[in-house]
Residue frames as qw, qx, qy, qz and C-alpha x, y, z in Angstrom:
[[0.112, -0.307, -0.269, 0.906, -93.11, -144.55, 87.24],
 [0.122, 0.644, 0.691, 0.304, -96.53, -142.95, 86.41],
 [0.092, -0.436, -0.170, 0.879, -97.34, -139.23, 86.14],
 [0.385, 0.752, 0.535, -0.003, -99.50, -136.83, 84.06],
 [0.342, -0.278, 0.274, 0.855, -98.31, -134.44, 81.49],
 [0.421, 0.683, 0.208, -0.559, -100.12, -131.72, 79.49],
 [0.750, 0.542, 0.341, 0.167, -100.50, -132.11, 75.68],
 [0.252, 0.945, -0.187, 0.093, -98.45, -128.93, 75.14],
 [0.402, -0.687, 0.605, 0.034, -95.50, -130.46, 77.05],
 [0.811, 0.117, 0.557, 0.137, -95.79, -133.75, 75.01],
 [0.576, 0.796, 0.136, 0.126, -95.64, -131.67, 71.88],
 [0.012, -0.915, 0.401, -0.041, -92.49, -129.76, 73.06],
 [0.618, -0.459, 0.635, 0.060, -90.78, -132.86, 74.12],
 [0.792, 0.391, 0.444, 0.149, -91.52, -134.51, 70.72],
 [0.419, 0.899, -0.040, 0.123, -90.22, -131.37, 68.91],
 [0.160, -0.837, 0.519, -0.069, -87.06, -131.43, 71.05],
 [0.689, 0.319, -0.650, -0.031, -86.45, -135.10, 70.17],
 [0.265, -0.374, 0.729, -0.509, -86.87, -136.16, 73.81],
 [0.715, 0.189, 0.567, -0.361, -89.88, -138.32, 73.04],
 [0.128, 0.340, -0.742, -0.563, -89.28, -140.55, 69.98],
 [0.739, 0.263, 0.420, -0.457, -92.19, -142.09, 68.05],
 [0.637, 0.600, -0.333, -0.350, -90.41, -143.05, 64.79],
 [0.256, -0.393, 0.883, 0.010, -89.01, -146.28, 66.04],
 [0.418, 0.062, -0.781, -0.460, -89.96, -149.48, 64.12],
 [0.025, -0.175, -0.917, 0.358, -91.59, -150.79, 67.18],
 [0.342, 0.495, 0.398, -0.693, -94.57, -148.46, 66.57],
 [0.450, 0.436, 0.713, 0.315, -96.83, -149.18, 63.60],
 [0.100, 0.205, 0.307, 0.924, -97.80, -146.49, 61.05],
 [0.320, 0.127, 0.299, -0.890, -100.76, -144.21, 61.64],
 [0.126, -0.176, -0.916, -0.339, -103.88, -146.50, 61.23],
 [0.171, 0.390, 0.649, -0.630, -106.64, -144.77, 63.14],
 [0.147, 0.625, 0.645, 0.414, -109.91, -144.26, 61.30],
 [0.026, -0.469, -0.086, -0.879, -111.50, -140.90, 61.15],
 [0.630, -0.583, -0.274, -0.434, -114.12, -141.89, 63.66],
 [0.803, -0.269, -0.344, 0.405, -111.46, -143.32, 66.08],
 [0.391, 0.150, -0.174, 0.891, -109.60, -140.05, 66.03],
 [0.289, -0.529, -0.160, -0.782, -112.79, -137.96, 66.59],
 [0.759, -0.504, -0.401, -0.097, -113.66, -140.25, 69.54],
 [0.666, -0.149, -0.294, 0.669, -110.30, -139.58, 71.19],
 [0.127, 0.296, 0.015, 0.947, -110.64, -135.88, 70.64],
 [0.525, -0.563, -0.336, -0.543, -114.17, -135.93, 72.06],
 [0.764, -0.416, -0.419, 0.260, -112.80, -137.62, 75.20],
 [0.462, 0.010, -0.180, 0.868, -110.22, -134.84, 75.54],
 [0.161, -0.450, -0.213, -0.852, -112.92, -132.19, 75.06],
 [0.672, -0.547, -0.285, -0.410, -115.13, -133.69, 77.77],
 [0.163, -0.650, 0.623, -0.403, -112.17, -134.31, 80.10],
 [0.974, -0.125, 0.036, -0.187, -112.71, -138.05, 80.06],
 [0.476, -0.585, 0.622, 0.211, -109.52, -140.05, 80.91],
 [0.774, 0.511, -0.327, -0.182, -107.79, -141.68, 77.90],
 [0.969, -0.133, -0.061, 0.201, -105.43, -144.61, 78.05],
 [0.449, -0.761, 0.291, 0.367, -101.86, -143.97, 79.23],
 [0.609, 0.708, -0.353, 0.052, -98.95, -143.45, 76.90],
 [0.888, -0.387, 0.132, 0.210, -96.16, -145.87, 77.70],
 [0.274, 0.885, -0.370, 0.073, -92.59, -144.60, 77.45],
 [0.930, -0.163, -0.081, 0.319, -89.30, -146.52, 77.70],
 [0.264, -0.920, 0.235, 0.171, -86.49, -144.72, 79.37],
 [0.835, 0.458, -0.187, 0.241, -83.38, -145.08, 77.14],
 [0.707, -0.581, -0.011, 0.403, -81.20, -143.72, 80.06],
 [0.498, 0.007, 0.196, 0.845, -79.71, -141.00, 77.75],
 [0.118, 0.404, 0.175, -0.890, -82.35, -138.25, 78.25],
 [0.433, 0.121, -0.519, -0.727, -84.53, -139.76, 75.46],
 [0.520, 0.082, 0.732, -0.432, -87.71, -141.96, 75.71],
 [0.161, -0.043, -0.817, -0.553, -89.15, -144.34, 73.05],
 [0.645, 0.023, 0.158, -0.748, -93.00, -144.33, 72.78],
 [0.005, -0.067, 0.990, 0.125, -93.75, -148.08, 72.99],
 [0.023, 0.546, 0.832, 0.098, -97.53, -147.55, 73.20],
 [0.003, 0.770, 0.385, -0.509, -99.53, -144.46, 72.33],
 [0.244, -0.155, 0.452, 0.844, -98.30, -143.30, 68.90],
 [0.011, 0.544, 0.710, 0.447, -101.75, -143.38, 67.42],
 [0.260, -0.836, -0.441, 0.198, -103.00, -141.08, 70.19],
 [0.392, -0.546, 0.122, 0.730, -100.03, -138.80, 69.91],
 [0.241, 0.123, 0.609, 0.746, -100.48, -138.55, 66.16],
 [0.075, -0.750, -0.625, -0.205, -104.13, -137.58, 66.53],
 [0.334, -0.802, -0.205, 0.451, -103.11, -134.81, 68.96],
 [0.318, -0.363, 0.347, 0.805, -100.53, -133.43, 66.52],
 [0.136, 0.368, 0.700, 0.596, -103.01, -133.59, 63.62],
 [0.155, -0.823, -0.540, 0.090, -105.45, -131.59, 65.66],
 [0.325, -0.683, 0.081, 0.649, -102.75, -128.92, 66.17],
 [0.073, 0.534, -0.514, -0.667, -101.74, -129.07, 62.51],
 [0.819, 0.362, 0.318, -0.312, -104.23, -130.67, 60.00],
 [0.641, 0.702, -0.306, -0.054, -101.24, -130.71, 57.52],
 [0.522, -0.655, 0.547, 0.006, -98.95, -132.67, 59.69],
 [0.733, 0.027, 0.618, 0.281, -98.70, -135.40, 57.19],
 [0.012, 0.446, -0.403, -0.799, -97.25, -133.92, 53.92],
 [0.216, 0.022, -0.723, -0.656, -99.68, -134.00, 51.04],
 [0.328, -0.452, -0.827, -0.066, -102.67, -135.02, 53.33],
 [0.178, -0.360, 0.153, -0.903, -105.19, -132.83, 55.15],
 [0.345, -0.360, -0.852, 0.160, -107.05, -133.94, 58.26],
 [0.225, -0.303, 0.141, -0.915, -109.82, -132.00, 59.88],
 [0.210, -0.178, -0.938, 0.209, -111.73, -133.69, 62.74],
 [0.311, -0.507, -0.338, -0.729, -114.52, -131.05, 63.17],
 [0.463, -0.459, -0.636, 0.413, -114.39, -130.96, 67.02],
 [0.057, -0.749, -0.176, -0.637, -116.36, -127.82, 67.91],
 [0.457, -0.808, 0.011, -0.371, -116.05, -125.67, 71.01],
 [0.850, -0.357, -0.050, 0.384, -112.69, -126.86, 72.21],
 [0.077, 0.976, -0.204, 0.007, -110.39, -123.89, 72.75],
 [0.633, 0.537, -0.484, 0.276, -106.67, -124.19, 72.10],
 [0.128, -0.517, 0.652, -0.540, -105.80, -123.66, 75.90],
 [0.819, -0.173, 0.305, -0.454, -108.35, -126.29, 76.87],
 [0.934, 0.304, -0.185, -0.015, -106.85, -128.79, 74.49],
 [0.516, 0.572, -0.494, 0.402, -103.27, -128.00, 75.26],
 [0.256, -0.498, 0.587, -0.584, -103.73, -128.11, 79.10],
 [0.938, -0.115, -0.111, -0.306, -105.33, -131.57, 78.99],
 [0.278, -0.611, 0.732, -0.119, -103.28, -133.98, 81.09],
 [0.830, 0.223, -0.461, -0.222, -102.37, -137.28, 79.58],
 [0.792, -0.498, 0.351, -0.047, -101.28, -140.24, 81.84],
 [0.541, 0.664, -0.515, 0.026, -97.87, -141.30, 81.18],
 [0.874, -0.426, 0.232, 0.030, -96.03, -144.47, 82.42],
 [0.301, 0.778, -0.551, 0.007, -92.36, -144.72, 82.17],
 [0.975, -0.181, 0.124, 0.039, -90.62, -148.09, 82.11],
 [0.252, 0.782, -0.570, -0.006, -86.94, -149.04, 81.97],
 [0.866, -0.242, 0.435, -0.050, -84.77, -152.05, 81.98],
 [0.330, -0.306, 0.743, 0.495, -82.70, -154.29, 79.69],
 [0.319, 0.216, -0.518, -0.764, -83.71, -154.77, 76.04],
 [0.238, -0.164, -0.949, -0.129, -85.45, -158.07, 76.65],
 [0.019, -0.467, -0.670, 0.577, -87.66, -156.45, 79.22],
 [0.213, 0.390, -0.125, -0.887, -88.50, -153.72, 76.78],
 [0.321, 0.044, -0.780, -0.535, -89.67, -156.34, 74.19],
 [0.182, -0.312, -0.912, 0.193, -91.67, -158.25, 76.86],
 [0.095, 0.479, 0.379, -0.786, -93.36, -154.98, 77.98],
 [0.304, 0.299, -0.388, -0.817, -94.23, -154.07, 74.35],
 [0.315, -0.070, -0.891, -0.321, -95.68, -157.55, 73.60],
 [0.104, -0.375, -0.829, 0.401, -97.71, -157.57, 76.76],
 [0.174, 0.438, 0.161, -0.867, -99.23, -154.11, 76.14],
 [0.368, 0.328, -0.461, -0.738, -100.08, -154.85, 72.54],
 [0.310, -0.125, -0.921, -0.200, -101.89, -158.19, 73.25],
 [0.061, -0.472, -0.727, 0.494, -104.30, -156.57, 75.72],
 [0.248, 0.560, 0.078, -0.787, -105.49, -153.84, 73.43],
 [0.759, 0.571, -0.038, -0.309, -106.05, -153.80, 69.63],
 [0.856, -0.181, 0.409, 0.261, -103.87, -156.68, 68.53],
 [0.028, 0.677, -0.509, -0.530, -100.91, -155.99, 66.30],
 [0.886, 0.398, -0.115, -0.209, -100.81, -157.79, 63.01],
 [0.941, -0.121, 0.115, 0.295, -98.17, -160.55, 62.60],
 [0.624, 0.490, -0.013, 0.609, -95.83, -158.34, 60.50],
 [0.151, -0.857, 0.089, -0.485, -96.14, -155.44, 62.96],
 [0.813, -0.557, 0.168, 0.024, -94.86, -157.76, 65.79],
 [0.870, 0.033, 0.153, 0.468, -91.93, -158.86, 63.77],
 [0.319, 0.762, 0.027, 0.563, -91.20, -155.28, 62.63],
 [0.410, -0.846, 0.181, -0.290, -90.86, -154.39, 66.31],
 [0.844, -0.456, 0.269, 0.087, -88.77, -157.36, 67.43],
 [0.772, -0.039, 0.389, 0.501, -86.36, -157.61, 64.49],
 [0.196, 0.943, -0.017, -0.269, -85.56, -154.09, 63.37],
 [0.511, -0.334, 0.564, 0.556, -83.18, -153.98, 60.50],
 [0.175, 0.381, -0.447, -0.790, -82.92, -153.39, 56.73],
 [0.043, -0.148, -0.947, -0.282, -84.75, -156.56, 55.73],
 [0.004, -0.594, -0.778, 0.207, -87.98, -155.85, 57.56],
 [0.063, 0.627, 0.098, -0.770, -87.86, -152.15, 56.89],
 [0.131, 0.271, -0.629, -0.717, -87.47, -152.72, 53.05],
 [0.055, -0.251, -0.951, -0.173, -90.10, -155.48, 53.12],
 [0.047, 0.636, 0.620, -0.457, -92.63, -153.32, 54.84],
 [0.137, 0.561, -0.175, -0.798, -92.06, -150.44, 52.40],
 [0.104, 0.064, -0.834, -0.538, -92.53, -152.91, 49.49],
 [0.009, -0.414, -0.905, 0.095, -95.77, -154.28, 51.00],
 [0.075, 0.670, 0.374, -0.637, -97.21, -150.76, 51.35],
 [0.245, 0.663, -0.276, -0.651, -96.46, -149.81, 47.73],
 [0.542, 0.060, 0.807, 0.224, -97.18, -152.98, 45.70],
 [0.188, 0.166, -0.551, -0.796, -97.71, -152.67, 41.94],
 [0.748, 0.097, 0.071, -0.653, -101.21, -153.77, 40.61],
 [0.738, 0.238, -0.620, -0.116, -99.65, -156.99, 39.31],
 [0.243, 0.185, -0.817, 0.488, -98.13, -157.74, 42.82],
 [0.438, -0.083, 0.391, -0.805, -101.46, -157.01, 44.33],
 [0.819, 0.075, -0.314, -0.474, -103.09, -159.73, 42.32],
 [0.649, 0.125, -0.725, 0.194, -100.74, -162.21, 44.13],
 [0.393, -0.058, -0.668, 0.629, -100.57, -160.82, 47.64],
 [0.198, -0.801, -0.565, -0.034, -103.38, -158.30, 48.12],
 [0.105, 0.681, -0.078, 0.720, -103.41, -154.70, 49.20],
 [0.673, -0.609, -0.372, 0.194, -102.48, -154.03, 52.74],
 [0.085, 0.819, -0.254, 0.507, -100.93, -151.19, 54.89],
 [0.603, -0.640, 0.360, -0.312, -100.28, -153.46, 57.86],
 [0.081, -0.568, 0.817, 0.052, -98.08, -156.06, 56.38],
 [0.827, 0.080, 0.482, -0.277, -100.43, -158.96, 55.76],
 [0.770, 0.625, -0.093, -0.085, -99.22, -159.08, 52.16],
 [0.143, 0.720, -0.664, 0.139, -95.58, -159.17, 53.29],
 [0.540, -0.256, 0.762, -0.250, -96.28, -162.25, 55.45],
 [0.850, 0.385, 0.261, -0.248, -98.13, -163.89, 52.58],
 [0.532, 0.750, -0.393, -0.007, -95.07, -163.34, 50.34],
 [0.123, -0.604, 0.753, -0.233, -92.69, -164.76, 52.93],
 [0.734, -0.091, 0.591, -0.321, -94.84, -167.84, 53.40],
 [0.815, 0.535, -0.167, -0.147, -94.08, -168.87, 49.88],
 [0.510, 0.605, -0.557, 0.252, -90.45, -169.32, 50.96],
 [0.147, 0.260, -0.797, 0.525, -90.58, -170.45, 54.50],
 [0.539, -0.519, -0.646, -0.151, -92.83, -172.26, 56.99],
 [0.508, -0.629, -0.360, 0.466, -91.36, -170.24, 59.92],
 [0.232, 0.862, 0.152, 0.424, -91.63, -166.58, 59.08],
 [0.437, -0.894, 0.097, -0.028, -90.29, -165.36, 62.40],
 [0.773, -0.335, 0.348, 0.411, -87.05, -167.43, 62.08],
 [0.612, 0.501, 0.321, 0.521, -86.61, -166.26, 58.47],
 [0.024, 0.938, 0.062, 0.341, -86.92, -162.56, 59.43],
 [0.616, -0.750, 0.207, 0.119, -84.61, -163.03, 62.45],
 [0.780, -0.140, 0.386, 0.473, -81.90, -164.64, 60.43],
 [0.472, 0.482, 0.363, 0.642, -82.12, -162.09, 57.54],
 [0.171, -0.884, -0.336, 0.275, -82.76, -159.01, 59.61],
 [0.222, -0.745, 0.227, 0.587, -79.62, -157.21, 58.41],
 [0.428, 0.098, 0.700, 0.562, -79.87, -158.45, 54.83],
 [0.238, 0.282, -0.166, -0.914, -81.35, -156.34, 52.01],
 [0.578, 0.420, 0.654, -0.249, -84.86, -157.42, 50.89],
 [0.453, 0.788, -0.053, -0.414, -84.65, -155.24, 47.85],
 [0.304, 0.653, -0.662, -0.209, -81.34, -156.70, 46.59],
 [0.136, -0.230, 0.958, -0.104, -82.18, -160.22, 47.64],
 [0.331, 0.309, 0.866, -0.211, -85.63, -161.93, 48.09],
 [0.446, 0.658, 0.184, -0.578, -87.50, -159.34, 45.99],
 [0.250, 0.494, -0.657, -0.512, -85.59, -160.48, 42.83],
 [0.041, 0.046, 0.996, 0.062, -86.71, -164.13, 43.43],
 [0.306, 0.500, 0.620, -0.522, -90.28, -162.86, 43.92],
 [0.364, 0.620, -0.200, -0.665, -90.17, -160.92, 40.73],
 [0.189, 0.297, -0.856, -0.379, -88.92, -163.88, 38.75],
 [0.151, 0.242, 0.941, -0.183, -91.69, -166.18, 40.31],
 [0.360, 0.595, 0.403, -0.595, -94.37, -163.76, 39.47],
 [0.323, 0.567, -0.455, -0.606, -93.18, -163.33, 35.85],
 [0.083, 0.120, -0.968, -0.206, -93.04, -167.12, 35.34],
 [0.205, 0.357, 0.823, -0.392, -96.42, -167.62, 36.94],
 [0.388, 0.636, 0.131, -0.654, -97.99, -164.97, 34.69],
 [0.225, 0.460, -0.663, -0.546, -96.39, -166.36, 31.64],
 [0.085, -0.059, -0.988, -0.114, -98.08, -169.66, 32.21],
 [0.069, -0.546, -0.818, 0.167, -101.36, -168.69, 33.94],
 [0.041, -0.184, -0.055, 0.981, -101.78, -164.96, 33.16],
 [0.368, -0.148, -0.472, -0.787, -105.05, -165.52, 31.15],
 [0.385, -0.366, -0.842, 0.090, -106.65, -167.53, 34.08],
 [0.126, -0.524, 0.001, -0.842, -107.02, -164.38, 36.21],
 [0.700, -0.581, 0.044, -0.414, -107.65, -166.11, 39.57],
 [0.934, -0.342, 0.077, 0.071, -105.90, -168.00, 42.28],
 [0.528, 0.730, -0.357, 0.246, -102.54, -166.53, 41.28],
 [0.308, -0.668, 0.607, -0.300, -100.99, -166.98, 44.80],
 [0.875, -0.087, 0.456, -0.136, -101.86, -170.76, 44.82],
 [0.855, 0.499, 0.041, 0.131, -100.40, -171.13, 41.38],
 [0.202, 0.833, -0.444, 0.262, -97.29, -169.23, 42.28],
 [0.613, -0.504, 0.568, -0.215, -96.80, -171.64, 45.13],
 [0.929, 0.202, 0.310, 0.005, -97.05, -174.56, 42.71],
 [0.587, 0.768, -0.160, 0.199, -94.63, -172.91, 40.29],
 [0.117, -0.805, 0.522, -0.256, -92.15, -172.28, 42.99],
 [0.797, -0.295, 0.519, -0.091, -92.14, -175.95, 44.05],
 [0.854, 0.287, 0.382, 0.204, -91.22, -176.88, 40.48],
 [0.233, 0.946, -0.155, -0.162, -89.08, -173.84, 39.44],
 [0.262, -0.613, 0.688, 0.287, -85.92, -176.04, 39.19],
 [0.597, 0.195, 0.766, 0.135, -87.61, -178.42, 36.80],
 [0.092, 0.467, -0.293, -0.830, -87.07, -176.49, 33.56],
 [0.085, -0.090, -0.860, -0.495, -88.57, -179.14, 31.21],
 [0.071, -0.533, -0.820, 0.195, -91.74, -179.19, 33.26],
 [0.046, 0.664, 0.194, -0.720, -92.07, -175.37, 33.37],
 [0.089, 0.305, -0.557, -0.767, -91.44, -175.21, 29.61],
 [0.060, -0.291, -0.918, -0.263, -94.17, -177.84, 29.00],
 [0.004, -0.675, -0.597, 0.433, -96.63, -175.81, 31.06],
 [0.039, 0.565, -0.141, -0.812, -95.73, -172.71, 29.02],
 [0.066, 0.114, -0.779, -0.613, -96.18, -174.59, 25.71],
 [0.225, -0.366, -0.879, -0.207, -99.50, -176.10, 26.86],
 [0.005, 0.162, 0.486, -0.859, -100.91, -173.14, 28.79],
 [0.493, -0.028, -0.257, -0.831, -104.04, -172.75, 26.60],
 [0.632, -0.149, -0.734, -0.197, -104.97, -176.38, 27.22],
 [0.351, -0.154, -0.722, 0.576, -104.28, -176.06, 30.94],
 [0.181, 0.135, 0.245, -0.943, -106.19, -172.81, 31.45],
 [0.564, -0.108, -0.487, -0.658, -109.14, -174.36, 29.45],
 [0.577, -0.220, -0.779, 0.108, -109.19, -177.19, 32.07],
 [0.151, -0.121, -0.489, 0.850, -108.88, -174.73, 34.92],
 [0.356, -0.010, -0.087, -0.930, -111.86, -172.74, 33.54],
 [0.601, -0.196, -0.661, -0.406, -113.92, -175.88, 33.03],
 [0.554, -0.292, -0.723, 0.292, -113.57, -177.02, 36.67],
 [0.064, -0.135, -0.317, 0.937, -113.92, -173.47, 38.02],
 [0.382, -0.034, -0.240, -0.892, -117.02, -172.85, 36.10],
 [0.661, -0.216, -0.630, -0.346, -118.74, -176.15, 36.90],
 [0.598, -0.664, 0.153, -0.422, -118.09, -175.77, 40.68],
 [0.929, -0.056, -0.309, 0.197, -115.72, -178.68, 41.11],
 [0.409, 0.398, -0.401, 0.717, -112.88, -176.31, 42.34],
 [0.378, -0.549, 0.141, -0.732, -115.25, -175.01, 44.94],
 [0.888, -0.362, 0.065, -0.275, -115.91, -178.42, 46.49],
 [0.732, 0.362, -0.490, 0.307, -112.34, -179.67, 46.14],
 [0.729, -0.585, -0.226, 0.274, -110.89, -180.59, 49.60],
 [0.431, -0.613, 0.170, 0.640, -107.86, -178.55, 48.45],
 [0.487, 0.844, 0.000, -0.226, -107.62, -176.15, 45.54],
 [0.063, -0.737, 0.648, 0.181, -103.85, -176.49, 45.56],
 [0.522, -0.137, 0.842, 0.028, -104.07, -180.25, 45.34],
 [0.658, 0.531, 0.527, -0.087, -106.61, -180.25, 42.58],
 [0.282, 0.901, -0.233, -0.232, -104.63, -177.68, 40.57],
 [0.247, -0.562, 0.774, 0.156, -101.62, -179.97, 40.87],
 [0.609, 0.164, 0.775, -0.043, -103.62, -182.93, 39.71],
 [0.601, 0.753, 0.215, -0.158, -104.82, -181.16, 36.63],
 [0.149, 0.851, -0.470, -0.181, -101.22, -180.09, 35.85],
 [0.406, -0.376, 0.829, 0.075, -100.18, -183.67, 36.07],
 [0.455, 0.243, 0.848, 0.119, -102.71, -184.97, 33.61],
 [0.356, 0.633, 0.031, -0.687, -103.61, -182.05, 31.22],
 [0.232, 0.403, -0.710, -0.529, -102.46, -184.25, 28.32],
 [0.245, 0.168, 0.950, -0.100, -104.90, -187.11, 29.16],
 [0.305, -0.113, -0.514, -0.793, -107.92, -187.57, 26.99],
 [0.562, -0.391, -0.661, -0.308, -111.46, -188.10, 28.18],
 [0.129, 0.012, -0.621, 0.773, -111.17, -186.43, 31.60],
 [0.175, -0.653, -0.735, -0.050, -114.53, -186.44, 33.28],
 [0.013, 0.624, 0.059, 0.779, -115.93, -182.95, 33.87],
 [0.695, -0.654, 0.016, -0.297, -116.91, -184.19, 37.36],
 [0.387, 0.486, -0.691, 0.369, -114.01, -184.86, 39.66],
 [0.097, -0.184, 0.766, -0.608, -115.48, -185.28, 43.14],
 [0.344, -0.367, -0.845, -0.180, -118.15, -187.68, 44.32],
 [0.413, -0.596, -0.069, -0.686, -121.12, -186.47, 46.47],
 [0.239, -0.316, 0.749, -0.531, -121.39, -187.20, 50.26],
 [0.838, 0.067, 0.187, -0.508, -124.57, -189.25, 49.40],
 [0.780, 0.407, -0.473, -0.046, -122.38, -191.54, 47.19],
 [0.191, 0.415, -0.770, 0.445, -119.92, -192.15, 50.07],
 [0.533, -0.172, 0.530, -0.637, -122.82, -192.86, 52.45],
 [0.891, 0.217, -0.070, -0.391, -124.34, -195.42, 50.14],
 [0.650, 0.445, -0.606, 0.111, -121.03, -197.12, 49.63],
 [0.100, -0.390, 0.723, -0.562, -120.45, -197.26, 53.40],
 [0.763, -0.082, 0.261, -0.586, -123.79, -198.94, 53.96],
 [0.928, 0.268, -0.193, -0.172, -122.83, -201.77, 51.57],
 [0.273, 0.587, -0.718, 0.255, -119.47, -202.43, 53.22],
 [0.712, -0.183, -0.670, 0.105, -119.01, -205.56, 55.46],
 [0.510, -0.809, 0.028, -0.291, -119.66, -204.91, 59.09],
 [0.326, 0.479, -0.699, 0.419, -116.66, -205.07, 61.46],
 [0.554, -0.278, -0.745, 0.249, -116.47, -206.73, 64.81],
 [0.172, -0.302, -0.426, 0.835, -116.65, -203.42, 66.62],
 [0.175, 0.753, 0.618, -0.145, -119.96, -201.57, 66.68],
 [0.171, 0.935, 0.082, -0.300, -120.17, -198.75, 64.13],
 [0.120, -0.639, 0.616, 0.444, -117.11, -199.87, 62.15],
 [0.865, 0.441, 0.065, -0.230, -116.77, -201.39, 58.72],
 [0.791, -0.205, 0.432, 0.382, -114.14, -203.48, 56.89],
 [0.165, 0.735, -0.399, -0.523, -111.81, -201.96, 54.37],
 [0.930, 0.324, 0.122, -0.126, -112.09, -204.22, 51.28],
 [0.542, 0.691, -0.440, 0.187, -108.33, -203.78, 50.58],
 [0.184, 0.503, -0.723, 0.436, -106.60, -204.38, 53.95],
 [0.636, -0.349, -0.680, -0.108, -109.53, -206.10, 55.85],
 [0.295, -0.086, -0.563, 0.767, -109.11, -203.81, 58.86],
 [0.104, -0.756, -0.644, 0.063, -111.89, -202.05, 60.72],
 [0.198, 0.039, -0.014, 0.979, -112.52, -198.28, 60.35],
 [0.167, 0.627, 0.550, -0.526, -115.20, -195.77, 61.14],
 [0.492, 0.772, 0.391, 0.090, -117.05, -193.77, 58.42],
 [0.044, 0.977, -0.150, -0.146, -114.77, -190.72, 58.63],
 [0.447, -0.571, 0.623, 0.292, -111.69, -192.92, 58.21],
 [0.648, 0.320, 0.627, 0.291, -112.76, -194.04, 54.73],
 [0.093, 0.552, -0.257, -0.788, -112.18, -192.14, 51.54],
 [0.731, 0.533, 0.354, -0.236, -114.03, -192.46, 48.28],
 [0.346, -0.450, 0.631, 0.528, -111.85, -193.69, 45.48],
 [0.673, 0.519, -0.251, -0.463, -112.06, -193.91, 41.65],
 [0.883, -0.097, 0.449, 0.097, -111.52, -197.62, 40.82],
 [0.646, 0.418, 0.238, 0.592, -110.21, -196.44, 37.35],
 [0.322, -0.463, -0.185, 0.805, -108.38, -193.24, 38.29],
 [0.273, 0.874, 0.277, -0.292, -109.92, -189.96, 37.16],
 [0.049, -0.774, 0.432, 0.460, -106.56, -188.84, 35.75],
 [0.197, -0.178, 0.874, 0.408, -106.61, -191.93, 33.45],
 [0.336, -0.073, -0.563, -0.751, -110.15, -191.31, 32.13],
 [0.167, -0.314, -0.910, 0.214, -112.10, -192.94, 34.93],
 [0.232, -0.569, -0.380, -0.691, -115.60, -191.57, 35.29],
 [0.126, -0.102, 0.571, -0.805, -116.98, -190.00, 38.55],
 [0.688, -0.140, -0.340, -0.626, -119.91, -192.38, 38.68],
 [0.754, -0.404, 0.352, -0.379, -121.27, -194.92, 41.12],
 [0.990, 0.135, 0.048, 0.001, -119.99, -197.89, 39.20],
 [0.638, 0.507, -0.310, 0.490, -116.48, -196.54, 39.28],
 [0.232, -0.694, 0.347, -0.586, -116.49, -195.76, 43.00],
 [0.794, -0.212, -0.552, 0.145, -115.26, -197.66, 45.99],
 [0.390, -0.862, 0.185, -0.266, -114.44, -196.89, 49.65],
 [0.771, 0.166, -0.442, 0.427, -110.96, -197.56, 50.92],
 [0.556, -0.737, -0.150, 0.353, -109.35, -196.62, 54.25],
 [0.090, 0.966, -0.185, -0.156, -107.08, -193.55, 54.01],
 [0.418, -0.587, 0.635, 0.279, -103.93, -195.54, 54.07],
 [0.617, 0.209, 0.722, 0.231, -105.04, -198.00, 51.30],
 [0.404, 0.866, 0.294, -0.027, -106.31, -195.08, 49.20],
 [0.064, -0.913, 0.343, 0.210, -103.07, -193.18, 49.56],
 [0.479, -0.367, 0.748, 0.275, -100.94, -196.28, 48.58],
 [0.627, 0.483, 0.604, 0.094, -103.20, -197.01, 45.65],
 [0.140, -0.504, 0.233, 0.820, -102.44, -193.47, 44.31],
 [0.451, 0.503, -0.243, -0.696, -102.95, -193.33, 40.50],
 [0.056, -0.162, 0.967, 0.190, -103.13, -197.07, 39.95]]
């Protein structure tokens, strides 16, 4: 059902708790100052604005499933101190109170079973400004876990921000969860009624403390390093070894960071792991990765295959195209092998993988 309603009536219904905007389905106020002014300018010029979508709860109350941002701007225009401790003034001139309050907003009312409510919400919010991943889960899986997780993400300490970043829309929450699960949605759904504060947060705190104990002086890539620590957190002898040798490890990290090798590494995470596996080796070459030109020259010198454009892998004698070959240290880099042309060979990906550190 669609109808139009004056701003003054919307305000009264909000005050009477007939229209509800504080449900988790709606994100926090995120409009920029310019977005708010643009909306108010439309009202002043009597230009139509997008409809507000309500869900009929069939108990004389309605959830606002789309339009909270617009409603919040209207309330802030009426009362610049609507948010405690903050003051908003949009400087919209020549709009009289009656003119503003009599403006009619299009309203669409929907109703049905809960699954239809979710489907309507998702459809609306994928055709406008898309919700962030966390905001979607916050809407679908309301409960103590996602509420506490969201509050944590909005108020991270400076140390936590080094790992997960600063965000008011939950990107850092998703980043934290991805340390512990490949399927964030399933994780949130299964834990929706659990306490984040009394559960997962303790594990995160422990992980951050251990990571800082080892890599605190490195001051970069803390999230990647935390992921590596988490994979090995049950291996106490290894963790203790990293703590005891942290100066040597960070010295190597700084070497390959400063000389650009980390930037050209196919995977920073894999390269960090490689360094952590061989920090006690002597004579590591300061260069780790071969140039594309070296690979091209090695490919030219391979024996031609029977198929046009393919060459023979010297290890398995099968045919492969250029992109199916990988450049390999004959004497492994982690065992002191140099990153030089006379220590380089091309192998197919399978043979290179099986050769490993041999």
